[in-house]
Each structure stands twice: as C-alpha cells, then as structure tokens.
C-alpha positions as CSV (number, residue, x, y, z in Angstrom):
1,X,51.2,-21.1,71.3
2,X,49.8,-24.5,70.5
3,X,46.5,-25.2,72.4
4,X,45.8,-21.6,73.4
5,X,42.0,-20.6,72.8
6,X,42.2,-17.2,70.8
7,X,39.1,-14.9,71.3
8,X,37.5,-13.4,68.5
9,X,38.1,-9.5,68.0
10,X,34.9,-7.6,67.8
11,X,35.7,-4.5,65.6
12,X,33.7,-1.8,67.4
13,X,31.8,1.1,65.3
14,X,33.7,4.2,64.9
15,X,37.0,3.0,65.8
16,X,39.8,1.6,63.4
17,X,42.5,-0.2,65.1
18,X,45.8,1.6,63.5
19,X,47.9,1.3,66.5
20,X,50.4,-1.3,67.1
21,X,51.5,-1.9,71.0
22,X,49.7,0.2,73.5
23,X,51.6,2.6,75.5
24,X,52.7,1.7,78.9
25,X,49.9,3.4,80.8
26,X,47.8,5.4,78.5
27,X,44.9,3.9,76.5
28,X,46.4,3.6,72.8
29,X,45.1,6.3,70.2
30,X,42.5,5.6,67.5
31,X,41.2,6.9,64.6
32,X,37.5,8.1,65.1
33,X,35.3,7.5,62.3
34,X,31.6,6.5,62.1
35,X,29.8,3.6,63.4
36,X,26.3,2.3,63.6
37,X,25.1,-0.3,65.9
38,X,21.6,-1.6,65.3
39,X,20.0,-3.8,67.9
40,X,16.9,-5.9,67.1
41,X,15.3,-6.5,70.5
42,X,12.1,-8.4,68.8
43,X,14.1,-11.1,67.2
44,X,15.0,-14.1,69.8
45,X,18.0,-15.8,69.0
46,X,18.8,-19.5,70.1
47,X,21.4,-22.0,69.2
48,X,20.0,-24.9,66.8
49,X,19.7,-28.0,68.8
50,X,20.0,-26.3,71.8
51,X,23.0,-25.5,74.0
52,X,24.8,-22.4,75.5
53,X,27.0,-21.5,72.5
54,X,25.4,-18.1,72.4
55,X,26.6,-15.0,74.6
56,X,26.5,-11.4,73.9
57,X,29.4,-10.5,71.2
58,X,29.5,-13.8,69.4
59,X,29.6,-13.1,65.7
60,X,27.2,-14.7,63.8
61,X,28.0,-13.4,60.2
62,X,30.9,-11.4,59.1
63,X,30.9,-9.1,56.3
64,X,33.6,-6.5,55.0
65,X,31.5,-3.3,56.0
66,X,29.8,-4.8,59.2
67,X,28.9,-7.8,61.8
68,X,25.8,-9.5,62.8
69,X,26.3,-10.5,66.3
70,X,24.5,-12.0,69.3
71,X,23.5,-9.5,72.1
72,X,22.1,-10.1,75.7
73,X,18.7,-9.1,76.0
74,X,18.1,-9.7,79.6
75,X,16.8,-13.0,81.6
76,X,18.9,-15.3,79.4
77,X,17.6,-14.3,76.1
78,X,19.3,-13.0,73.3
79,X,18.7,-10.9,70.2
80,X,20.3,-9.6,67.0
81,X,22.8,-6.5,66.5
82,X,24.1,-5.4,63.2
83,X,27.5,-3.6,64.2
84,X,29.4,-1.5,61.2
85,X,32.8,-1.5,61.2
86,X,34.5,2.0,61.5
87,X,33.5,3.9,58.5
88,X,34.8,7.1,57.0
89,X,32.9,7.5,53.6
90,X,29.0,7.9,52.9
91,X,29.6,5.4,50.1
92,X,30.7,2.8,52.7
93,X,28.0,3.5,55.3
94,X,25.6,3.4,52.4
95,X,26.9,0.0,51.2
96,X,26.6,-1.5,54.7
97,X,23.3,-0.2,55.1
98,X,22.1,-1.7,51.8
99,X,23.5,-5.3,52.7
100,X,21.8,-5.0,56.0
101,X,18.5,-4.1,54.5
102,X,18.6,-7.0,52.1
103,X,19.4,-9.6,54.7
104,X,16.5,-8.4,57.0
105,X,13.9,-8.4,54.0
106,X,15.3,-12.0,53.1
107,X,14.6,-13.1,57.1
108,X,11.4,-11.4,56.7
109,X,10.4,-13.2,53.6
110,X,11.4,-16.6,54.8
111,X,9.5,-16.1,58.3
112,X,6.4,-14.8,56.7
113,X,6.2,-17.8,54.6
114,X,6.3,-20.2,57.6
115,X,6.0,-20.2,61.5
116,X,8.2,-17.0,61.9
117,X,11.2,-19.0,62.8
118,X,14.3,-18.9,60.5
119,X,17.5,-20.6,60.6
120,X,20.3,-18.2,59.8
121,X,22.2,-20.8,57.6
122,X,19.1,-21.4,55.5
123,X,19.3,-17.5,54.4
124,X,23.0,-17.1,54.6
125,X,25.2,-20.3,54.0
126,X,28.4,-18.8,55.5
127,X,26.9,-18.0,58.6
128,X,29.3,-18.6,61.5
129,X,26.8,-19.8,64.0
130,X,23.4,-21.8,63.1
131,X,21.3,-19.6,65.0
132,X,17.5,-20.1,65.0
133,X,15.7,-16.7,64.7
134,X,12.2,-16.3,66.1
135,X,10.7,-12.8,64.8
136,X,8.0,-11.5,67.2
137,X,7.5,-8.6,65.0
138,X,7.7,-8.9,61.0
139,X,9.2,-5.5,60.9
140,X,12.1,-6.3,63.0
141,X,12.1,-2.4,64.4
142,X,15.7,-1.8,65.4
143,X,16.9,0.2,68.0
144,X,20.0,2.9,66.8
145,X,23.2,4.1,68.4
146,X,26.0,6.1,66.4
147,X,29.4,6.5,67.3
148,X,31.6,9.3,66.0
149,X,34.4,11.5,67.0
150,X,33.7,15.0,68.6
151,X,36.0,17.7,69.3
152,X,36.5,19.3,72.9
153,X,35.1,22.6,71.0
154,X,31.9,21.0,69.8
155,X,30.9,19.6,73.1
156,X,28.6,22.5,73.6
157,X,27.2,21.8,70.1
158,X,26.5,18.3,71.0
159,X,24.7,18.9,74.2
160,X,22.5,21.4,72.5
161,X,21.5,18.5,70.1
162,X,20.8,16.2,72.4
163,X,19.8,17.4,75.7
164,X,16.5,19.1,76.9
165,X,17.5,23.2,76.6
166,X,16.8,23.3,80.4
167,X,19.3,20.8,81.2
168,X,21.9,22.2,78.5
169,X,21.4,25.6,80.2
170,X,22.0,24.3,83.6
171,X,25.2,22.8,82.2
172,X,26.5,26.0,80.9
173,X,25.6,27.8,83.9
174,X,27.7,25.4,86.1
175,X,30.7,25.7,83.8
176,X,30.2,29.6,83.6
177,X,30.4,29.5,87.6
178,X,33.7,27.3,87.8
179,X,35.4,29.3,85.0
180,X,34.5,32.6,87.1
181,X,35.6,30.9,90.2
182,X,38.8,29.6,88.8
183,X,39.5,33.0,87.3
184,X,38.7,34.8,90.8
185,X,41.2,32.2,92.4
186,X,44.1,32.4,90.1
187,X,43.9,35.8,88.6
188,X,43.9,34.3,84.9
189,X,41.0,33.2,83.0
190,X,40.3,29.4,82.4
191,X,41.6,28.6,79.2
192,X,38.9,27.5,76.4
193,X,39.8,24.0,75.8
194,X,39.9,23.5,79.7
195,X,36.6,25.3,79.8
196,X,35.2,22.7,77.3
197,X,36.6,19.9,79.2
198,X,34.6,21.3,82.5
199,X,31.6,21.6,80.3
200,X,31.9,17.9,79.5
201,X,32.6,16.9,82.9
202,X,29.4,19.2,84.2
203,X,27.3,17.0,81.7
204,X,28.2,14.1,83.2
205,X,27.6,15.2,86.5
206,X,24.0,16.2,85.7
207,X,23.2,13.4,84.0
208,X,24.3,11.0,86.9
209,X,22.3,13.0,89.5
210,X,19.3,12.3,87.5
211,X,16.5,10.0,89.1
212,X,16.1,7.6,86.3
213,X,15.1,4.2,87.1
214,X,18.6,2.1,87.4
215,X,17.1,-1.2,86.4
216,X,19.6,-1.7,83.6
217,X,23.3,-0.8,83.3
218,X,24.7,2.4,84.1
219,X,25.2,3.7,80.6
220,X,21.6,4.2,80.6
221,X,22.3,7.7,82.4
222,X,24.0,9.2,79.4
223,X,22.6,9.9,75.7
224,X,26.1,11.0,75.2
225,X,28.5,8.6,76.3
226,X,32.4,9.2,76.3
227,X,34.0,5.7,74.7
228,X,37.3,7.5,75.2
229,X,38.4,7.6,78.7
230,X,38.9,10.8,80.4
231,X,42.7,10.3,81.5
232,X,43.4,9.9,77.6
233,X,41.3,12.9,76.8
234,X,43.2,14.9,79.4
235,X,46.6,13.9,78.5
236,X,46.4,13.8,74.9
237,X,44.1,16.6,74.0
238,X,45.1,19.5,76.3
239,X,48.2,21.4,76.1
240,X,50.5,21.6,79.5
241,X,49.2,25.1,80.3
242,X,45.5,23.5,79.7
243,X,46.4,20.8,81.8
244,X,47.6,22.6,84.9
245,X,44.5,24.5,85.0
246,X,42.4,21.5,85.2
247,X,44.8,19.8,87.6
248,X,44.0,23.1,89.8
249,X,40.4,22.3,89.5
250,X,40.0,18.8,90.0
251,X,42.6,17.7,92.4
252,X,42.3,19.0,95.8
253,X,45.3,20.4,97.8
254,X,46.3,18.3,100.2
255,X,46.0,21.0,103.0
256,X,42.5,22.1,101.3
257,X,40.2,23.1,104.3
258,X,37.4,22.0,102.2
259,X,38.8,18.8,101.5
260,X,37.2,18.9,98.0
261,X,38.5,19.8,94.4
262,X,38.3,23.6,93.4
263,X,35.4,22.7,90.9
264,X,33.1,21.1,93.8
265,X,33.9,24.0,96.1
266,X,32.6,26.3,92.9
267,X,29.5,24.5,92.7
268,X,29.0,24.6,96.4
269,X,29.4,20.8,96.7
270,X,30.9,20.7,100.1
271,X,30.7,17.2,100.9
272,X,33.6,14.9,100.0
273,X,31.4,11.7,100.2
274,X,29.1,13.0,97.9
275,X,28.5,10.2,94.7
276,X,28.8,10.6,91.2
277,X,25.3,8.8,90.8
278,X,22.3,9.8,92.5
279,X,20.7,6.1,92.4
280,X,22.7,3.0,92.6
281,X,23.2,1.1,89.2
282,X,23.2,-2.5,88.2
283,X,26.2,-4.7,87.6
284,X,26.9,-5.9,84.1
285,X,25.4,-9.3,84.8
286,X,22.3,-7.5,85.7
287,X,21.9,-9.2,88.8
288,X,19.2,-7.2,90.7
289,X,20.5,-8.1,94.2
290,X,23.9,-6.4,93.3
291,X,23.9,-2.9,92.8
292,X,26.7,-0.5,92.7
293,X,27.1,3.1,94.3
294,X,29.9,4.3,92.0
295,X,32.8,6.7,93.0
296,X,32.5,9.7,95.1
297,X,32.6,13.0,92.8
298,X,35.8,13.9,94.5
299,X,37.6,10.6,93.8
300,X,36.2,10.6,90.3
301,X,37.6,14.2,89.5
302,X,41.2,13.4,90.8
303,X,41.0,10.1,88.8
304,X,40.6,11.9,85.7
305,X,44.3,13.4,86.3
306,X,46.0,10.7,88.5
307,X,44.3,7.6,87.1
308,X,42.3,5.0,89.2
309,X,45.7,3.5,90.7
310,X,44.9,-0.3,89.3
311,X,44.6,-2.1,86.2
312,X,47.0,-2.1,83.4
313,X,45.8,0.9,81.9
314,X,45.7,4.4,83.4
315,X,41.9,5.3,83.5
316,X,39.7,7.6,85.6
317,X,36.9,6.0,87.9
318,X,34.0,6.0,85.3
319,X,36.3,4.0,82.6
320,X,34.4,1.6,83.4
321,X,32.3,2.5,86.2
322,X,32.9,0.7,89.7
323,X,31.8,-2.6,89.8
324,X,32.8,-3.6,86.1
325,X,35.7,-5.7,85.1
326,X,38.6,-3.5,84.8
327,X,39.7,-2.5,81.0
328,X,42.4,-4.9,79.7
329,X,42.6,-3.2,76.0
330,X,40.7,-6.2,74.4
331,X,37.9,-4.5,73.1
332,X,36.1,-7.5,72.5
333,X,35.5,-7.8,76.2
334,X,35.8,-4.3,77.9
335,X,32.9,-2.7,79.0
336,X,31.6,0.6,76.8
337,X,32.2,3.4,78.9
338,X,35.9,5.0,78.4
339,X,37.0,1.5,76.9
340,X,39.0,3.3,74.3
341,X,41.6,6.3,73.9
342,X,41.4,9.5,71.6
343,X,42.0,10.4,68.3
344,X,44.8,12.4,69.0
345,X,45.7,13.2,65.3
346,X,42.1,15.0,64.9
347,X,41.6,16.1,68.3
348,X,38.6,14.0,68.9
349,X,36.8,12.2,71.8
350,X,34.6,9.3,70.7
351,X,31.0,9.4,71.9
352,X,28.4,6.9,71.4
353,X,25.1,8.8,71.0
354,X,22.9,6.3,72.8
355,X,20.1,8.8,72.7
356,X,18.7,11.8,70.2
357,X,15.5,13.7,70.0
358,X,15.7,13.7,66.3
359,X,15.9,9.6,66.0
360,X,13.0,7.4,66.3
361,X,12.9,5.1,69.2
362,X,12.5,2.1,66.4
363,X,13.5,2.2,63.0
364,X,12.1,-0.5,60.5
365,X,14.6,-2.4,58.6
366,X,14.0,-1.4,55.0
367,X,14.6,1.8,53.4
368,X,13.6,3.6,56.4
369,X,16.8,2.6,57.8
370,X,18.8,3.8,55.0
371,X,17.0,7.4,55.7
372,X,18.1,7.1,59.4
373,X,21.6,6.4,58.6
374,X,22.2,9.2,56.4
375,X,20.6,11.6,59.2
376,X,23.1,10.3,61.7
377,X,26.0,10.6,59.4
378,X,25.1,13.9,58.8
379,X,25.3,14.7,62.5
380,X,28.8,13.0,62.6
381,X,29.9,14.9,59.8
382,X,29.2,18.3,61.5
383,X,31.6,17.3,64.2
384,X,34.2,15.5,62.1
385,X,35.4,17.1,58.9
386,X,37.4,14.1,58.1
387,X,34.3,12.0,57.2
388,X,33.7,11.9,53.5
389,X,30.1,13.1,53.4
390,X,28.2,15.2,50.9
391,X,26.0,16.7,54.0
392,X,27.2,17.9,57.3
393,X,24.2,18.5,59.6
394,X,20.6,17.0,59.7
395,X,19.6,15.2,56.6
396,X,15.7,15.6,56.3
397,X,13.5,13.4,54.5
398,X,9.4,14.2,53.8
399,X,9.0,10.5,53.0
400,X,10.8,9.4,56.0
401,X,8.9,11.5,58.5
402,X,5.7,10.5,56.8
403,X,6.4,7.0,57.1
404,X,7.7,7.2,60.5
405,X,4.3,8.5,61.8
406,X,2.5,5.6,59.9
407,X,5.0,3.0,61.4
408,X,4.2,4.5,65.0
409,X,0.7,4.1,64.7
410,X,1.0,0.4,63.4
411,X,3.2,-0.4,66.3
412,X,0.5,1.2,68.7
413,X,-2.2,-0.6,67.0
414,X,-0.5,-3.9,66.7
415,X,0.2,-3.7,70.7
416,X,-3.5,-3.1,71.1
417,X,-4.5,-6.1,69.0
418,X,-2.1,-8.5,71.3
419,X,-3.4,-7.2,74.6
420,X,-7.1,-7.5,73.8
421,X,-6.4,-11.0,72.3
422,X,-4.2,-12.1,75.5
423,X,-7.3,-11.1,77.8
424,X,-10.1,-12.1,75.4
425,X,-11.3,-14.8,77.8
426,X,-11.4,-12.5,80.7
427,X,-12.2,-9.0,79.4
428,X,-15.0,-7.2,81.4
429,X,-16.2,-3.6,81.1
430,X,-13.8,-2.4,83.5
431,X,-10.6,-3.7,81.5
432,X,-12.1,-2.4,78.3
433,X,-12.1,1.1,79.9
434,X,-8.2,1.3,80.0
435,X,-7.6,-0.9,77.0
436,X,-10.4,1.2,74.8
437,X,-8.6,4.5,76.0
438,X,-5.2,3.1,74.5
439,X,-7.0,1.8,71.4
440,X,-8.4,5.2,70.7
441,X,-5.3,7.1,71.2
442,X,-3.6,4.9,68.5
443,X,-6.5,5.1,66.0
444,X,-6.2,8.7,66.4
445,X,-2.5,8.6,65.6
446,X,-3.4,6.4,62.5
447,X,-5.6,9.2,61.6
448,X,-3.0,11.8,61.8
449,X,-0.8,9.6,59.9
450,X,-3.1,9.0,57.3
451,X,-3.3,13.0,56.5
452,X,0.3,12.9,56.0
453,X,0.2,10.3,53.4
454,X,-2.3,12.0,51.9
455,X,-0.1,14.9,51.0
456,X,1.9,12.7,49.2
457,X,-0.7,11.6,46.8
458,X,1.5,12.0,43.9
459,X,4.0,9.6,45.0
460,X,3.9,5.9,43.5
461,X,3.9,4.5,46.8
462,X,1.2,6.4,48.7
463,X,-2.4,5.6,46.7
464,X,-1.9,2.1,48.0
465,X,-0.8,2.9,51.5
466,X,-3.6,5.4,51.9
467,X,-6.3,3.0,50.7
468,X,-5.0,0.0,53.6
469,X,-5.1,2.7,56.1
470,X,-8.5,3.5,55.1
471,X,-9.4,-0.3,55.6
472,X,-7.8,-0.6,58.6
473,X,-9.3,2.3,60.3
474,X,-12.7,0.9,59.0
475,X,-11.8,-2.4,60.9
476,X,-10.5,-0.9,64.0
477,X,-13.9,1.4,64.5
478,X,-15.7,-1.9,64.5
479,X,-13.8,-3.0,67.5
480,X,-13.7,0.3,69.2
481,X,-17.8,0.8,68.6
482,X,-18.5,-3.1,70.0
483,X,-16.3,-2.2,73.1
484,X,-17.7,1.2,73.9
485,X,-21.1,-0.3,73.5
486,X,-20.2,-3.0,75.9
487,X,-20.6,-6.0,73.3
488,X,-17.5,-7.4,74.5
489,X,-17.9,-10.6,72.9
490,X,-18.9,-9.0,69.4
491,X,-15.6,-7.0,69.9
492,X,-13.4,-10.3,70.3
493,X,-15.4,-11.6,67.0
494,X,-14.1,-8.4,65.3
495,X,-10.8,-8.5,66.5
496,X,-9.6,-11.2,63.6
497,X,-10.9,-9.0,60.5
498,X,-8.8,-6.2,62.6
499,X,-5.6,-8.2,62.7
500,X,-5.9,-9.0,58.9
501,X,-6.3,-5.7,58.1
502,X,-3.2,-4.9,60.3
503,X,-1.0,-7.5,58.6
504,X,-1.9,-6.3,54.9
505,X,-1.2,-2.6,56.4
506,X,1.8,-3.9,57.8
507,X,2.8,-5.3,54.3
508,X,2.2,-2.2,52.2
509,X,4.0,-0.1,54.7
510,X,7.1,-2.3,54.6
511,X,6.9,-2.1,50.7
512,X,6.5,1.7,50.8
513,X,9.4,2.2,53.1
514,X,11.5,-0.3,51.0
515,X,11.7,2.0,47.8
516,X,14.6,4.2,48.1
517,X,13.4,7.0,46.3
C-alpha cells in the first residue's frame, strides 16, 4: 500500500524462513540450522550528527552470510552485535567469521590510528547507517551465543554439556520421579519422548527457581533457552500417544482434589499458586520499577497443551513470559523466548545456547573468534546431523587455549590499570590494600599464561609474545612493589610505563591470535 512503512525483517541465527503463510494457530515450522550472535559491549554506537535513529535491531551493515546490528546495552546506550544468517555448512560459517574478523580488524586499525572513534562509513562505504563507533577496548572482546536445533532425545546430552553436574542430576531425578508416578497411576510406562519432554520442563523449572539476581531480562535464568515454543514442540514433535501421556501429566483434572497437575503432584508441589520464577524479573524496557512475577507453574503447564488463550498464535505462557508483548510472527520484533516454531521435518527444537562452560566469557575478534566458532559448530553438529560439518563434538585447539589464558591476563591487568588511574589522586594505603590484592592476582594469571606460551616456543608467534609478557611482568612488578612499600606517589609514576608495556602486549597478542595456524 502506498505510504505504508515497511519494517526491515531481521533474519535470526539458526533459522531459515522456508514457510509461506503461518498456520492458523501454531507457530510456523522452520529449518533449524546454525547461527551465531556476537555482541561487542565495549563498542559504543551513536548516530553521526546526533539524533535517536538507533535502536535495538537496526541493521548497520548487511552481508550475504551475516548482519551488523545495533543492540541495546542498557541506560540508553547502544553497542554492536554481529548476527549470522542461518548457516548449514562449515564453509559458510567460516566464510562469515572471516568477513567479520576482517571488518573488526579494519575498525581496530583506524581506531588505533586516531582517538579510538571511528565512523562506520569510513570503513565500509555501503553501511546502511552512518554510525560513530567509540572503542573502549582495542580487542573488541565479543560475547558469543550460538543457536541450533536439538532433538528431544538429545535434551539430556545438552543438559550434561551445559549445566553443573549436581543440577543435572537433580533434573534427572525429578524426571524419573514423574515417570514412576505416571506408571504407578496409569499402569503403563511413560513413552521415551514424553519423558524427554518432561526433562525439558524440569530443566526450565530448575533454572527458573534459582535465586539469581534478576536485574536484566528474564532470559538470564537460562543457559539453554528454547527459541521454539512449547506448544509447537508438543503438537508437532510427538505422536498422539505421547501427547496423551503429557496431557495426563500437565493438565489437572477438573475434579482433582489436589487442584494441581499430576507432574506437580509427583514432585510434591501442592500449591497451585506456586510461581515458575522464584524471583521477579524485569520487563524488556528494563524499567527497574516494573517487575514481573510470571505465571504459576500450574498455568504454564496447562498452557503447553492448551495455549495461553490470547494473541494470534498458540503459545505457552513462557513464549514470551508474562509482561512482554505477545508474539505476532514478526521475528524482527518478537521477544526471543519461544518466538518460533520447531523443525518438524528433522524433529528439532531450536535452542539459543546463552552460556556454556566450554565457552570463554569474551572472545577476541580475530583468529580466536574463528577457533571459538569452530567449537560451537562442532557442538551443534553433535545434535543436528543435517549440518554439513567435518567434526561433531568439541573442537580443541592448543593455541586457542594458550592465547585464551593470555587474553584473560591482559583483561585483568588492563582493568587494574584503569582502576588505579581513576583513583590516582585520592589513592591511599587502605585503597591500595584491595587494589593491590587484585593486581597481584592478575599478575599471577600472567605468569601462568607465560608458562603456557613457553610450551609453544616452536610456534612462530610465541617468542615475540613471550618477550612482551616478560616486559609487562617487569613493569607490573615495579607498580606492585611501590604500592606494597607504601610509596603511592612512586606507584602512580610507574603506572605510565606499565600502561605502555600493556599496550605493546595487547598489540603482539592480537597479531598472534590473528594468525589462523
């Protein structure tokens, strides 16, 4: 229609849109591939010339395999986020990562040559928005999230990979308890896929009942978050027999004396008003004055079978959680939890892997990102045989691990330098007592990393890196010694050569990581 404003449609990682019109009720099916999201919180993004043109999801740069988007970093600030398109092959994933690392290297080089501020269109002329980028860390460390499909029969494997052993064992014990209770009540065993579905529900309840700080959005509770909604998983991935078994477990009988579903009864959850979440969570606008309690467990379980009875699509009460706008089918605006359907053809639920013990907290945006992406793809390939990848399972790299320790040491020492510098004018003995303890811990990490790099002495990049580590250790010891001797003015004087050694170390560390082999 003339004059109508069309919204850019954001292609979410791990999903290729091969459906046409959505079904009348259930979320449309999808093809679960592999995707990465890489948020760069250390890069502040603003519109050139001011204005409020930026918002979460605005596409700054568009490429065949990936997009560069603007993300909300809280407090009215924005940062960068790379989002790959759904990718099915190792070659495509590696091509996307090569292009992303080439762009970040170009941004870094221009920033280091100036005042650490870069206009995106000076780096790539076809940028859709002329954004100004302020680099607060020349490494531009990225936070990874991977998205890929997992079958119900692999949910237990995913739990083992991602959750602490004690927590995983508790989930399995709850699942066995529910299965045994069902068998005792009905006289027949709980079907295997229905059992896996109960396992998934148990994982959600276990994570949601954690006493985590809820200062962010509700997804912080989940390391493995279903981007597929539970209604679609129930309706499209289970046989009629399996569905009937789950209906018996999740929907309370109208004349039930306990007033709770059989699953809750099995787990001794007798209160029909017990909430899914142990603590309230924030709305998507992160307004600290508006906290959401979320649904009751009873209502959520029932909604998995019957839907939430609102909105254009049949969704459960965590798709999205209460307080967020209802899903409309527009994936550029729908909130992440349960925004999509399932991969019906391959029998997969789409999961966003938000946290993993094998994943570093931050990844440097050079060759280290390529090695981390290989590992994420290997884990995804273990669960989805349709992905074209040469390795299925963890992908190890001795260089990656050695440099990871060196990068963590850099981050800690850089943080120390910034803290000391910020407090230099009011630094006293009591303040140094705490800062010095942290500083010494980071220096110990550097020494440990230096040992790991020494073991790689035959590698072409290792000798120069070892040398700069030695120089940094010497400069750091000068700062530490002055502080421990109570010579705080001398400490401040030694801070400048320490910062110079730190910058040299960062440069050599970046170049070492940039080399693919």
